[in-house]
C-alpha positions in Angstrom: -34.4 -16.9 176.8 -36.5 -13.5 176.5 -35.9 -13.5 172.5 -36.6 -17.2 171.9 -39.9 -17.8 170.5 -39.4 -21.6 171.4 -40.1 -22.9 174.8 -36.8 -23.3 176.9 -36.1 -26.6 179.1 -34.2 -25.9 182.0 -33.1 -29.3 182.5 -33.9 -33.2 182.7 -33.9 -35.4 185.8 -34.4 -39.1 185.6 -36.0 -40.2 189.3 -36.0 -43.6 190.8 -39.0 -44.5 193.0 -38.5 -47.0 195.6 -42.1 -48.6 195.6 -41.7 -51.0 198.8 -40.8 -47.7 200.9 -43.0 -45.0 198.9 -39.9 -43.0 198.7 -38.0 -41.3 195.8 -34.7 -43.1 196.3 -32.3 -41.4 193.6 -32.1 -38.5 191.0 -30.0 -38.1 188.1 -30.1 -34.5 187.3 -28.9 -33.5 183.4 -28.7 -29.7 182.6 -29.3 -30.3 178.9 -32.9 -30.3 178.5 -32.7 -31.9 175.3 -30.8 -34.8 176.5 -32.2 -38.1 175.9 -33.0 -40.1 179.1 -31.2 -43.1 177.9 -28.1 -41.2 178.0 -28.2 -41.2 181.8 -28.7 -45.0 182.2 -24.8 -45.6 182.7 -25.3 -43.6 185.8 -28.4 -45.4 187.0 -26.7 -48.7 186.2 -23.9 -47.9 188.7 -26.3 -47.9 191.6 -28.1 -51.2 190.8 -27.6 -53.6 193.8 -28.0 -57.4 194.0 -31.7 -58.6 194.4 -33.0 -54.9 193.3 -36.1 -55.4 190.9 -36.3 -52.4 188.3 -39.6 -51.7 186.7 -39.4 -49.3 183.8 -41.4 -48.2 180.7 -40.0 -49.3 177.5 -37.6 -46.2 176.8 -35.5 -48.0 179.1 -35.6 -51.2 177.3 -32.1 -51.0 176.1 -29.7 -53.9 176.0 -26.8 -52.5 177.5 -28.8 -51.4 180.7 -30.8 -54.7 181.1 -27.5 -56.8 180.6 -25.9 -54.3 183.3 -28.7 -55.2 185.7 -28.5 -59.0 185.2 -24.5 -58.8 185.8 -25.4 -57.2 189.1 -27.4 -60.1 190.1 -30.5 -58.0 190.0 -34.0 -58.5 188.1 -35.9 -56.4 185.7 -39.6 -56.1 184.5 -39.3 -53.8 181.6 -41.7 -53.0 178.7 -40.2 -54.3 175.3 -39.3 -51.6 172.9 -39.5 -52.8 169.4 -35.7 -51.2 168.9 -34.5 -54.3 171.0 -34.0 -57.6 168.8 -35.1 -60.6 170.4 -34.8 -64.2 169.2 -37.8 -66.5 170.3 -36.6 -69.8 171.7 -40.3 -71.1 171.9 -43.9 -70.4 170.9 -46.2 -68.2 173.0 -47.9 -70.2 175.5 -51.3 -69.2 176.8 -51.1 -69.1 181.0 -54.5 -67.6 181.8 -56.3 -64.7 182.6 -55.9 -61.9 185.1 -58.4 -58.7 185.7 -56.4 -56.8 182.7 -56.5 -59.4 180.1 -55.1 -62.7 178.8 -51.4 -63.7 179.7 -49.1 -65.6 177.7 -45.1 -66.2 177.8 -42.3 -67.5 175.8 -38.4 -67.8 176.2 -36.3 -65.4 174.3 -32.9 -64.9 173.6 -30.8 -61.6 173.5 -27.3 -60.8 172.6 -25.8 -57.8 174.0 -22.6 -55.7 172.4 -20.1 -57.7 174.0 -21.5 -61.0 172.4 -22.7 -62.5 175.4 -26.0 -64.3 175.2 -28.7 -63.9 177.5 -31.9 -66.0 177.9 -35.0 -64.0 179.2 -38.8 -64.3 179.5 -41.1 -62.5 176.9 -44.5 -61.7 178.7 -47.6 -60.6 176.5 -50.7 -59.1 178.3 -53.6 -58.7 175.9 -55.7 -55.9 177.4 -59.1 -55.7 177.7 -59.0 -52.0 177.5 -56.4 -50.1 175.1 -53.6 -48.1 176.6 -53.6 -44.6 176.4 -51.6 -44.9 173.1 -54.3 -47.4 171.7 -52.1 -50.6 172.3 -53.9 -53.6 173.1 -50.8 -55.8 173.8 -48.4 -55.2 176.8 -45.3 -56.9 176.1 -42.8 -57.2 178.6 -39.3 -58.4 179.2 -37.9 -60.1 182.6 -35.1 -62.2 183.9 -37.0 -62.8 187.1 -37.2 -66.8 187.4 -40.6 -68.3 186.8 -40.4 -69.9 190.2 -40.1 -66.3 191.7 -42.8 -64.8 190.0 -45.3 -66.2 187.2 -46.3 -64.3 184.2 -49.3 -63.0 185.9 -47.4 -61.8 188.6 -45.0 -60.2 186.4 -47.7 -58.3 184.5 -49.3 -57.1 187.7 -46.0 -55.6 188.9 -45.6 -53.8 186.0 -49.2 -52.6 185.9 -48.6 -51.0 189.4 -45.4 -48.7 187.7 -47.9 -46.1 187.6 -47.0 -45.2 191.1 -44.3 -43.1 190.2 -46.7 -41.2 187.9 -48.6 -40.3 190.7 -45.7 -39.1 192.8 -44.7 -36.7 189.9 -48.6 -35.4 190.1 -48.2 -34.8 193.9 -44.7 -32.9 193.3 -46.3 -30.7 190.6 -49.7 -30.1 192.1 -48.9 -29.6 195.9 -45.1 -29.1 196.1 -44.3 -26.5 193.3 -41.6 -28.7 191.8 -41.5 -26.8 188.5 -41.0 -22.8 189.1 -41.4 -21.4 185.5 -39.3 -18.5 186.8 -36.1 -20.2 187.3 -34.2 -20.1 184.0 -30.9 -21.2 184.9 -30.5 -25.3 184.5 -28.9 -25.4 188.0 -31.4 -23.5 189.9 -34.2 -25.3 188.2 -32.5 -28.7 188.8 -31.8 -27.5 192.5 -35.2 -26.6 193.1 -36.6 -29.7 191.6 -34.5 -31.7 194.1 -35.8 -29.8 197.1 -39.2 -30.8 196.0 -37.9 -34.3 195.7 -37.1 -34.0 199.4 -40.3 -32.4 200.3 -41.9 -35.4 198.8 -40.0 -37.7 201.1 -40.7 -35.6 204.2 -44.5 -35.8 203.1 -44.1 -39.7 202.8 -42.7 -40.4 206.2 -45.7 -38.0 207.6 -48.3 -40.1 205.6 -46.5 -43.3 207.0 -46.6 -41.9 210.5 -50.2 -41.4 210.3 -50.7 -44.7 208.9 -49.2 -46.2 212.0 -50.7 -43.9 214.6 -54.4 -44.3 213.0 -54.7 -47.6 211.5 -58.6 -47.4 211.3 -58.5 -44.1 209.8 -57.8 -45.3 206.0 -55.2 -42.5 205.8 -54.7 -43.0 202.0 -58.2 -42.5 201.3 -59.2 -39.8 203.6 -56.1 -37.4 204.2 -56.1 -34.8 201.6 -52.7 -34.2 200.3 -53.3 -30.7 199.3 -54.6 -29.6 202.9 -51.5 -31.3 204.4 -49.3 -29.2 202.0 -51.3 -26.4 202.8 -50.9 -27.0 206.6 -46.8 -27.2 206.4 -46.8 -24.0 204.2 -48.9 -22.1 206.7 -47.3 -23.1 209.7 -43.5 -23.4 209.0 -42.8 -19.7 209.1 -44.4 -19.5 212.5 -42.5 -22.5 213.6 -39.1 -20.6 212.9 -40.1 -17.7 214.6 -41.6 -19.4 217.5 -39.2 -22.1 218.0 -35.6 -21.7 219.3 -33.2 -23.5 217.1 -31.6 -25.4 219.8 -35.2 -27.2 220.4 -35.1 -29.0 216.9 -32.0 -31.0 218.1 -33.8 -33.7 219.4 -34.8 -34.5 215.8 -31.2 -34.5 214.7 -29.7 -36.2 217.5 -32.3 -39.0 217.9 -31.7 -42.5 216.4 -34.0 -44.4 214.1 -35.9 -46.1 216.9 -36.1 -42.9 218.8 -37.1 -40.7 216.0 -40.1 -43.4 215.0 -41.3 -43.2 218.4 -41.4 -39.4 218.2 -43.2 -39.3 214.9 -45.5 -41.7 216.1 -46.4 -39.6 219.2 -46.7 -36.6 217.3 -48.9 -38.3 214.8 -51.4 -39.5 217.3 -52.1 -35.7 218.4 -53.2 -35.1 214.6 -56.5 -33.7 214.2 -57.6 -35.9 210.8 -60.6 -34.0 210.4 -58.9 -30.8 209.3 -57.1 -32.9 206.7 -60.1 -35.0 205.6 -60.4 -35.1 201.7 -63.6 -33.2 200.1 -65.4 -35.8 198.7 -67.7 -34.8 195.5 -70.8 -36.2 194.4 -71.7 -37.6 191.0 -71.0 -35.4 188.2 -73.9 -33.6 186.5 -74.6 -34.0 183.1 -73.3 -31.0 180.8 -76.3 -28.6 179.9 -76.5 -28.7 176.3 -75.6 -24.8 174.8 -78.3 -24.3 172.3 -79.2 -20.6 173.0 -77.4 -17.6 171.5 -75.6 -19.4 168.9 -75.8 -16.5 166.8 -74.3 -14.1 169.1 -70.5 -13.5 169.9 -71.2 -12.4 173.7 -74.0 -12.1 176.2 -74.5 -10.1 179.3 -74.2 -12.2 182.6 -76.4 -9.7 184.2 -79.2 -9.9 181.6 -79.2 -13.6 181.9 -79.6 -13.7 185.5 -82.4 -10.9 185.2 -84.1 -13.0 182.5 -83.9 -16.1 185.0 -85.3 -14.4 187.9 -88.0 -12.7 186.2 -91.8 -14.4 186.5 -92.3 -16.9 183.9 -93.7 -15.1 180.6 -92.1 -11.9 181.4 -88.8 -10.6 180.6 -87.1 -7.0 181.8 
């Protein structure tokens, strides 16, 4: 790596987020940082369970993957990629409006590599505001029956997919999931997976605080940064002060006992120490009109000029 002018990629991971529980449920690591995410979809398909609902971006809109989900009696809501050919079976039918825009739907036909034909739903959401990429149309494919989820519900489900992006922001910002000094792929992937485990522990703590303090609006008031800092500060001290055998209560407790213990501990947490710092409205940026003809100015002189009586300068 030392003599490489190009940035090096220590690996790639495909992570599955269980939105119902708020946990990262699976990870598919790959040592080749140049590997395409789609090359891992075969492994992902093996984990699909009946009655699952898989929600993903258009990079995962691959016929083989969608067919594998359907064959396992599961469902999907995936953004349509232009590379996947569909045959319209009906015209787009307007179905009303949701907060984000107008929704319409049509039946489409997809044929997989084995020659099997699938009939799925194609849902188009015409957005009021464009996406970050400037797209006005959000096009989705789903095999969910209409009686289980109408077009508006499907669109809302997909719009909530950004939950996993929030999880990755917390991983990077608070849990140091990507260490630049880890050059060996196995080490980098192992460190990243440890951060995934730490995220799940964090999610359990937040869930316990929600249950113990239902009136406190934990998600809006508790700072993830302060919580992570508290864990980092106290862990080493706990390892010194608490004998190893005293942790056995956590390893030996069944699910009901562990939940009761976590609730009891959460009730004693001082939430004031974890409260988010709220900022006021942003001030307008001061126009930079002075010293345009100079490459540098002295901070000390600027402060002296500001402190001097009006009309005088040192």
